C-alpha positions, 0 to 999 in steps of 0.5 A, a space after each residue: 500500500 502506498 501512503 501519502 509520503 511515498 506518493 509525494 516522494 515519487 512525484 517530486 523525484 520523477 519531476 526532478 528526473 524529467 527536469 534534469 533530462 531536459 536540461 542535459 538534452 537542451 541545445 548548447 546554443 541556448 545555454 551559451 546565450 543565457 551565459 552571455 546575458 549574465 556575463 554582460 550584466 556583470 560587466 555593466 555593474 563593474 563598469 559603473 563601480 569603476 567610474 567612481 574611482 578612475 578617470 574617464 580615459 582609463 574607464 573608456 580604455 577598459 570598456 573598449 578592451 573588455 568589449 574587444 575581449 568579449 567579442 573574441 571570446 564569443 567567436 572562439 565559443 562559436 568555434 568550440 560549440 560548432 559541430 562543423 569545426 574540426 578537433 584541431 580548430 577546437 583545440 586552437 580556439 580553446 588555447 586562444 581562450 586560455 591565453 586571453 584569460 591568462 593575459 587578462 589576469 596578468 594585466 590585472 596583476 600588473 595594474 594592482 602592482 603599479 597601484 600598490 607600489 607607485 600609488 598610480 592608477 593605470 591601464 595595461 594592455 598586453 598584445 603578444 610581446 607588446 605591452 602598453 601602459 596608460 597611467 593616470 597622472 599629471 606628472 610626466 616623469 622619465 624616472 617614474 616611467 622607468 620604474 613602471 617598465 621595471 615593475 612590468 618586466 618583473 612579471 615576464 621571463 623574456 624581454 617585452 616591448 613596454 610603452 608607458 603613456 601618462 595621461 590626465 
């Protein structure tokens, strides 16, 4: 004999089972669309909080870099989720995504290092072996630029092309 508790348990269990099967069989394009929507909402809130403490030029550079990186990631995600892409193309796209994320992490590390050591707000952009640093400062000093270059070079094993621009 089935009592009420057993009936409720079987009903809820079957509902959870149906929903999990539906979620697993859902097309990956739909999942990517929902992920991109939530990522864009997070980026908007980060941008609003950044405008309080940084100059408009640095914020504009950050937004531009973020949009560029997001478009590159979207293209790479399209390659990864495409059934027409070969394994080599997918591996290459995955490696590029990892490199983009690694570069972004390094950029943030360098920005934090400049802020902590020199008390300057900066924007860092890494493009292969070229690194451009835009510093928010009215003081245009060669010694300060040299310190920034040394701080940036400490993060890398090989020699990098580092350019420093002061902007206010």
